C-alpha positions as CSV (number, residue, x, y, z in Angstrom):
1,X,1.3,-7.7,13.5
2,X,2.5,-7.6,9.9
3,X,0.5,-5.7,7.3
4,X,0.7,-4.2,3.8
5,X,-0.4,-0.6,3.2
6,X,-2.2,0.3,0.0
7,X,-1.2,3.4,-1.7
8,X,-3.9,5.7,-0.4
9,X,-3.5,4.5,3.2
10,X,0.2,5.3,3.0
11,X,-0.4,8.8,1.5
12,X,-3.2,9.6,3.9
13,X,-1.1,8.5,6.9
14,X,1.9,10.6,5.9
15,X,-0.3,13.6,5.2
16,X,-2.2,13.3,8.5
17,X,-5.5,13.0,6.6
18,X,-8.7,12.4,8.4
19,X,-9.7,10.1,5.5
20,X,-7.7,7.4,7.2
21,X,-9.8,5.4,9.8
22,X,-8.8,5.6,13.5
23,X,-8.1,1.9,13.5
24,X,-5.9,2.0,10.3
25,X,-4.0,5.0,11.7
26,X,-3.4,3.2,15.0
27,X,-2.1,0.1,13.2
28,X,0.3,2.2,11.0
29,X,1.5,4.4,13.9
30,X,2.3,1.4,16.1
31,X,6.1,0.9,15.6
32,X,5.8,-2.6,17.1
33,X,4.0,-3.6,13.8
34,X,6.0,-4.8,10.8
35,X,4.6,-2.6,7.9
36,X,5.2,-3.0,4.3
37,X,4.6,-0.8,1.2
38,X,4.6,-2.3,-2.2
39,X,7.0,-1.2,-4.9
40,X,3.8,-1.0,-7.0
41,X,2.6,1.8,-4.7
42,X,5.8,3.8,-5.3
43,X,5.4,3.2,-9.0
44,X,1.8,4.5,-8.8
45,X,2.8,7.6,-6.8
46,X,5.7,8.4,-9.2
47,X,3.4,8.1,-12.2
48,X,0.7,10.3,-10.6
49,X,3.4,12.9,-9.7
50,X,4.8,12.9,-13.2
51,X,1.4,13.5,-14.9
52,X,0.3,16.1,-12.4
53,X,-2.4,14.2,-10.6
54,X,-0.5,14.3,-7.3
55,X,1.8,16.9,-5.8
56,X,4.2,16.0,-3.1
57,X,6.0,18.5,-0.8
58,X,8.8,18.0,-0.3
59,X,9.7,16.1,-3.6
60,X,9.2,12.4,-4.1
61,X,13.0,11.9,-3.8
62,X,13.0,13.5,-0.4
63,X,9.6,12.6,1.1
64,X,9.3,8.9,0.3
65,X,12.6,7.7,1.8
66,X,12.2,9.9,4.8
67,X,8.7,8.7,5.5
68,X,9.6,5.0,5.0
69,X,12.5,5.4,7.5
70,X,10.6,7.6,10.0
71,X,7.6,5.2,10.2
72,X,9.7,2.0,9.9
73,X,7.9,0.9,6.7
74,X,9.7,-1.7,4.7
75,X,9.6,-1.7,0.9
76,X,8.1,-4.9,-0.6
77,X,9.6,-5.7,-4.0
78,X,7.7,-7.5,-6.7
79,X,8.9,-10.9,-7.6
80,X,8.1,-13.7,-10.0
81,X,5.8,-15.5,-7.5
82,X,3.7,-12.3,-7.2
83,X,3.4,-12.0,-11.0
84,X,2.6,-15.7,-11.4
85,X,-0.3,-15.4,-8.9
86,X,-1.4,-12.2,-10.7
87,X,-2.2,-14.2,-13.8
88,X,-4.8,-16.2,-11.8
89,X,-6.3,-13.3,-9.8
90,X,-10.0,-12.8,-10.6
91,X,-10.9,-9.4,-12.0
92,X,-13.0,-8.2,-9.1
93,X,-10.7,-5.1,-9.2
94,X,-9.3,-3.7,-12.4
95,X,-6.8,-1.2,-11.2
96,X,-3.4,-2.7,-12.1
97,X,-1.6,-1.2,-9.1
98,X,-4.2,-2.5,-6.6
99,X,-4.2,-5.9,-8.3
100,X,-0.4,-6.1,-7.7
101,X,-0.9,-5.0,-4.1
102,X,-3.7,-7.6,-3.5
103,X,-1.6,-10.4,-4.9
104,X,1.4,-9.4,-2.9
105,X,-0.7,-9.5,0.3
106,X,-2.2,-12.8,-0.6
107,X,1.2,-14.4,-1.5
108,X,3.0,-13.0,1.5
109,X,0.2,-13.7,4.0
110,X,-0.1,-10.0,4.8
111,X,-3.4,-8.3,5.7
112,X,-4.0,-5.1,3.7
113,X,-4.7,-1.8,5.2
114,X,-7.2,-0.3,2.8
115,X,-10.5,1.5,2.6
116,X,-11.2,-0.1,-0.8
117,X,-14.2,-2.3,-0.3
118,X,-13.5,-4.4,-3.4
119,X,-10.4,-5.8,-1.7
120,X,-12.7,-7.8,0.5
121,X,-13.8,-9.8,-2.6
122,X,-10.4,-11.6,-2.4
123,X,-9.3,-14.2,0.1
124,X,-7.3,-11.7,2.2
125,X,-7.8,-9.9,5.5
126,X,-8.5,-6.2,5.1
127,X,-7.9,-3.8,8.0
128,X,-9.8,-0.6,8.1
């Protein structure tokens, strides 16, 4: 299975949080799955760390690369196709980072691992 994690799902997984559903945790933990994390998620995490809304231990520079490697999660870059689709994306969801993640999942044919109910308003499979 191939899937795209939203920002919270990634953070909850690496923190071992019980906020992550059992199903989502099993999908992420299965190293046979091809998992992706959007560059938009890393941008969102970096911003939240820089304004004090999120604290990471160890630091962003240490934690993120280590977790991506340890959990075999590939980084999904943003490209022109994603941004072109973003222009046409309905505003069921207003968060700019989530909108980028949604359009990446749609464009790449990747289901999203997310608790966010508003993701289901888009033509994309949501795993929770």
